[in-house]
PyMOL Python script that loads the backbone (N, CA, C, O; Angstrom):
from pymol import cmd

cmd.read_pdbstr("""\
ATOM      1  N   MET A   1     123.595 -59.206-204.939  1.00  0.00           N
ATOM      2  CA  MET A   1     123.148 -60.248-205.874  1.00  0.00           C
ATOM      3  C   MET A   1     121.642 -60.472-205.709  1.00  0.00           C
ATOM      4  O   MET A   1     121.108 -60.441-204.601  1.00  0.00           O
ATOM      5  N   THR A   2     120.991 -60.692-206.819  1.00  0.00           N
ATOM      6  CA  THR A   2     119.551 -60.943-206.770  1.00  0.00           C
ATOM      7  C   THR A   2     119.299 -62.430-206.538  1.00  0.00           C
ATOM      8  O   THR A   2     120.165 -63.252-206.836  1.00  0.00           O
ATOM      9  N   PRO A   3     118.141 -62.783-206.018  1.00  0.00           N
ATOM     10  CA  PRO A   3     117.819 -64.209-205.818  1.00  0.00           C
ATOM     11  C   PRO A   3     117.929 -65.022-207.101  1.00  0.00           C
ATOM     12  O   PRO A   3     118.271 -66.205-207.074  1.00  0.00           O
ATOM     13  N   LEU A   4     117.633 -64.369-208.231  1.00  0.00           N
ATOM     14  CA  LEU A   4     117.707 -65.079-209.512  1.00  0.00           C
ATOM     15  C   LEU A   4     119.149 -65.451-209.841  1.00  0.00           C
ATOM     16  O   LEU A   4     119.415 -66.550-210.326  1.00  0.00           O
ATOM     17  N   GLN A   5     120.084 -64.531-209.576  1.00  0.00           N
ATOM     18  CA  GLN A   5     121.496 -64.829-209.812  1.00  0.00           C
ATOM     19  C   GLN A   5     121.974 -65.960-208.911  1.00  0.00           C
ATOM     20  O   GLN A   5     122.694 -66.857-209.348  1.00  0.00           O
ATOM     21  N   ILE A   6     121.561 -65.904-207.640  1.00  0.00           N
ATOM     22  CA  ILE A   6     121.950 -66.951-206.690  1.00  0.00           C
ATOM     23  C   ILE A   6     121.402 -68.299-207.144  1.00  0.00           C
ATOM     24  O   ILE A   6     122.099 -69.312-207.090  1.00  0.00           O
ATOM     25  N   THR A   7     120.151 -68.303-207.591  1.00  0.00           N
ATOM     26  CA  THR A   7     119.534 -69.549-208.049  1.00  0.00           C
ATOM     27  C   THR A   7     120.278 -70.126-209.246  1.00  0.00           C
ATOM     28  O   THR A   7     120.500 -71.335-209.320  1.00  0.00           O
ATOM     29  N   SER A   8     120.666 -69.258-210.190  1.00  0.00           N
ATOM     30  CA  SER A   8     121.364 -69.742-211.388  1.00  0.00           C
ATOM     31  C   SER A   8     122.740 -70.284-211.024  1.00  0.00           C
ATOM     32  O   SER A   8     123.186 -71.273-211.606  1.00  0.00           O
ATOM     33  N   ILE A   9     123.420 -69.650-210.066  1.00  0.00           N
ATOM     34  CA  ILE A   9     124.741 -70.135-209.653  1.00  0.00           C
ATOM     35  C   ILE A   9     124.605 -71.490-208.958  1.00  0.00           C
ATOM     36  O   ILE A   9     125.377 -72.412-209.224  1.00  0.00           O
ATOM     37  N   VAL A  10     123.627 -71.602-208.073  1.00  0.00           N
ATOM     38  CA  VAL A  10     123.396 -72.874-207.377  1.00  0.00           C
ATOM     39  C   VAL A  10     123.046 -73.971-208.379  1.00  0.00           C
ATOM     40  O   VAL A  10     123.500 -75.107-208.244  1.00  0.00           O
ATOM     41  N   ALA A  11     122.240 -73.633-209.382  1.00  0.00           N
ATOM     42  CA  ALA A  11     121.854 -74.614-210.397  1.00  0.00           C
ATOM     43  C   ALA A  11     123.075 -75.084-211.182  1.00  0.00           C
ATOM     44  O   ALA A  11     123.214 -76.275-211.464  1.00  0.00           O
ATOM     45  N   GLU A  12     123.958 -74.153-211.535  1.00  0.00           N
ATOM     46  CA  GLU A  12     125.167 -74.528-212.283  1.00  0.00           C
ATOM     47  C   GLU A  12     126.058 -75.432-211.435  1.00  0.00           C
ATOM     48  O   GLU A  12     126.595 -76.422-211.931  1.00  0.00           O
ATOM     49  N   LEU A  13     126.212 -75.092-210.159  1.00  0.00           N
ATOM     50  CA  LEU A  13     127.021 -75.920-209.264  1.00  0.00           C
ATOM     51  C   LEU A  13     126.416 -77.309-209.130  1.00  0.00           C
ATOM     52  O   LEU A  13     127.139 -78.305-209.133  1.00  0.00           O
ATOM     53  N   ALA A  14     125.089 -77.380-209.013  1.00  0.00           N
ATOM     54  CA  ALA A  14     124.411 -78.672-208.885  1.00  0.00           C
ATOM     55  C   ALA A  14     124.617 -79.519-210.142  1.00  0.00           C
ATOM     56  O   ALA A  14     124.872 -80.720-210.051  1.00  0.00           O
ATOM     57  N   VAL A  15     124.506 -78.892-211.310  1.00  0.00           N
ATOM     58  CA  VAL A  15     124.681 -79.631-212.569  1.00  0.00           C
ATOM     59  C   VAL A  15     126.106 -80.165-212.678  1.00  0.00           C
ATOM     60  O   VAL A  15     126.310 -81.319-213.056  1.00  0.00           O
ATOM     61  N   SER A  16     127.093 -79.328-212.347  1.00  0.00           N
ATOM     62  CA  SER A  16     128.483 -79.770-212.445  1.00  0.00           C
ATOM     63  C   SER A  16     128.769 -80.874-211.429  1.00  0.00           C
ATOM     64  O   SER A  16     129.505 -81.816-211.721  1.00  0.00           O
ATOM     65  N   TYR A  17     128.183 -80.754-210.231  1.00  0.00           N
ATOM     66  CA  TYR A  17     128.393 -81.784-209.198  1.00  0.00           C
ATOM     67  C   TYR A  17     127.798 -83.113-209.639  1.00  0.00           C
ATOM     68  O   TYR A  17     128.425 -84.160-209.474  1.00  0.00           O
ATOM     69  N   VAL A  18     126.588 -83.079-210.200  1.00  0.00           N
ATOM     70  CA  VAL A  18     125.939 -84.304-210.676  1.00  0.00           C
ATOM     71  C   VAL A  18     126.746 -84.926-211.812  1.00  0.00           C
ATOM     72  O   VAL A  18     126.897 -86.146-211.876  1.00  0.00           O
ATOM     73  N   THR A  19     127.265 -84.081-212.710  1.00  0.00           N
ATOM     74  CA  THR A  19     128.075 -84.598-213.820  1.00  0.00           C
ATOM     75  C   THR A  19     129.321 -85.304-213.312  1.00  0.00           C
ATOM     76  O   THR A  19     129.672 -86.381-213.795  1.00  0.00           O
ATOM     77  N   ILE A  20     129.998 -84.690-212.324  1.00  0.00           N
ATOM     78  CA  ILE A  20     131.191 -85.300-211.740  1.00  0.00           C
ATOM     79  C   ILE A  20     130.827 -86.614-211.041  1.00  0.00           C
ATOM     80  O   ILE A  20     131.548 -87.605-211.159  1.00  0.00           O
ATOM     81  N   ALA A  21     129.715 -86.616-210.319  1.00  0.00           N
ATOM     82  CA  ALA A  21     129.287 -87.815-209.608  1.00  0.00           C
ATOM     83  C   ALA A  21     128.986 -88.948-210.591  1.00  0.00           C
ATOM     84  O   ALA A  21     129.352 -90.095-210.339  1.00  0.00           O
ATOM     85  N   LEU A  22     128.330 -88.641-211.695  1.00  0.00           N
ATOM     86  CA  LEU A  22     128.022 -89.661-212.694  1.00  0.00           C
ATOM     87  C   LEU A  22     129.298 -90.207-213.331  1.00  0.00           C
ATOM     88  O   LEU A  22     129.419 -91.412-213.552  1.00  0.00           O
ATOM     89  N   ALA A  23     130.249 -89.319-213.623  1.00  0.00           N
ATOM     90  CA  ALA A  23     131.512 -89.761-214.206  1.00  0.00           C
ATOM     91  C   ALA A  23     132.261 -90.661-213.226  1.00  0.00           C
ATOM     92  O   ALA A  23     132.853 -91.663-213.627  1.00  0.00           O
ATOM     93  N   TYR A  24     132.233 -90.301-211.939  1.00  0.00           N
ATOM     94  CA  TYR A  24     132.902 -91.092-210.911  1.00  0.00           C
ATOM     95  C   TYR A  24     132.253 -92.475-210.801  1.00  0.00           C
ATOM     96  O   TYR A  24     132.952 -93.486-210.738  1.00  0.00           O
ATOM     97  N   LEU A  25     130.928 -92.516-210.777  1.00  0.00           N
ATOM     98  CA  LEU A  25     130.229 -93.794-210.697  1.00  0.00           C
ATOM     99  C   LEU A  25     130.518 -94.652-211.921  1.00  0.00           C
ATOM    100  O   LEU A  25     130.681 -95.867-211.802  1.00  0.00           O
ATOM    101  N   ALA A  26     130.584 -94.038-213.087  1.00  0.00           N
ATOM    102  CA  ALA A  26     130.876 -94.781-214.313  1.00  0.00           C
ATOM    103  C   ALA A  26     132.281 -95.372-214.255  1.00  0.00           C
ATOM    104  O   ALA A  26     132.499 -96.507-214.677  1.00  0.00           O
ATOM    105  N   ALA A  27     133.236 -94.598-213.730  1.00  0.00           N
ATOM    106  CA  ALA A  27     134.609 -95.084-213.617  1.00  0.00           C
ATOM    107  C   ALA A  27     134.683 -96.252-212.627  1.00  0.00           C
ATOM    108  O   ALA A  27     135.322 -97.266-212.905  1.00  0.00           O
ATOM    109  N   VAL A  28     134.031 -96.105-211.480  1.00  0.00           N
ATOM    110  CA  VAL A  28     134.016 -97.182-210.481  1.00  0.00           C
ATOM    111  C   VAL A  28     133.365 -98.425-211.063  1.00  0.00           C
ATOM    112  O   VAL A  28     133.865 -99.533-210.863  1.00  0.00           O
ATOM    113  N   TYR A  29     132.266 -98.262-211.774  1.00  0.00           N
ATOM    114  CA  TYR A  29     131.579 -99.403-212.379  1.00  0.00           C
ATOM    115  C   TYR A  29     132.470-100.094-213.412  1.00  0.00           C
ATOM    116  O   TYR A  29     132.503-101.323-213.477  1.00  0.00           O
ATOM    117  N   ALA A  30     133.185 -99.321-214.209  1.00  0.00           N
ATOM    118  CA  ALA A  30     134.065 -99.890-215.227  1.00  0.00           C
ATOM    119  C   ALA A  30     135.196-100.684-214.563  1.00  0.00           C
ATOM    120  O   ALA A  30     135.542-101.774-215.019  1.00  0.00           O
ATOM    121  N   ILE A  31     135.765-100.139-213.494  1.00  0.00           N
ATOM    122  CA  ILE A  31     136.847-100.830-212.792  1.00  0.00           C
ATOM    123  C   ILE A  31     136.327-102.110-212.144  1.00  0.00           C
ATOM    124  O   ILE A  31     136.970-103.157-212.230  1.00  0.00           O
ATOM    125  N   CYS A  32     135.171-102.029-211.501  1.00  0.00           N
ATOM    126  CA  CYS A  32     134.615-103.203-210.814  1.00  0.00           C
ATOM    127  C   CYS A  32     134.231-104.292-211.808  1.00  0.00           C
ATOM    128  O   CYS A  32     134.434-105.474-211.529  1.00  0.00           O
ATOM    129  N   SER A  33     133.688-103.926-212.946  1.00  0.00           N
ATOM    130  CA  SER A  33     133.260-104.933-213.915  1.00  0.00           C
ATOM    131  C   SER A  33     134.457-105.547-214.636  1.00  0.00           C
ATOM    132  O   SER A  33     134.350-106.626-215.218  1.00  0.00           O
ATOM    133  N   ARG A  34     135.596-104.856-214.593  1.00  0.00           N
ATOM    134  CA  ARG A  34     136.784-105.368-215.277  1.00  0.00           C
ATOM    135  C   ARG A  34     137.387-106.548-214.502  1.00  0.00           C
ATOM    136  O   ARG A  34     137.831-107.534-215.090  1.00  0.00           O
ATOM    137  N   TYR A  35     137.390-106.420-213.171  1.00  0.00           N
ATOM    138  CA  TYR A  35     138.016-107.470-212.362  1.00  0.00           C
ATOM    139  C   TYR A  35     137.015-108.515-211.892  1.00  0.00           C
ATOM    140  O   TYR A  35     137.389-109.463-211.201  1.00  0.00           O
TER     141      TYR A  35
END
""", "prot")
cmd.dss("prot")
cmd.show_as("cartoon", "prot")
cmd.util.cbc("prot")
cmd.orient("prot")
């Protein structure tokens, strides 16, 4: 694998992780603000 391929894979993983983290925070915020 070339460094460019590794970088693109790491970038995709980072984007998906951030998206999941934001969704999780939004869910926690919605639950906390409800009660």
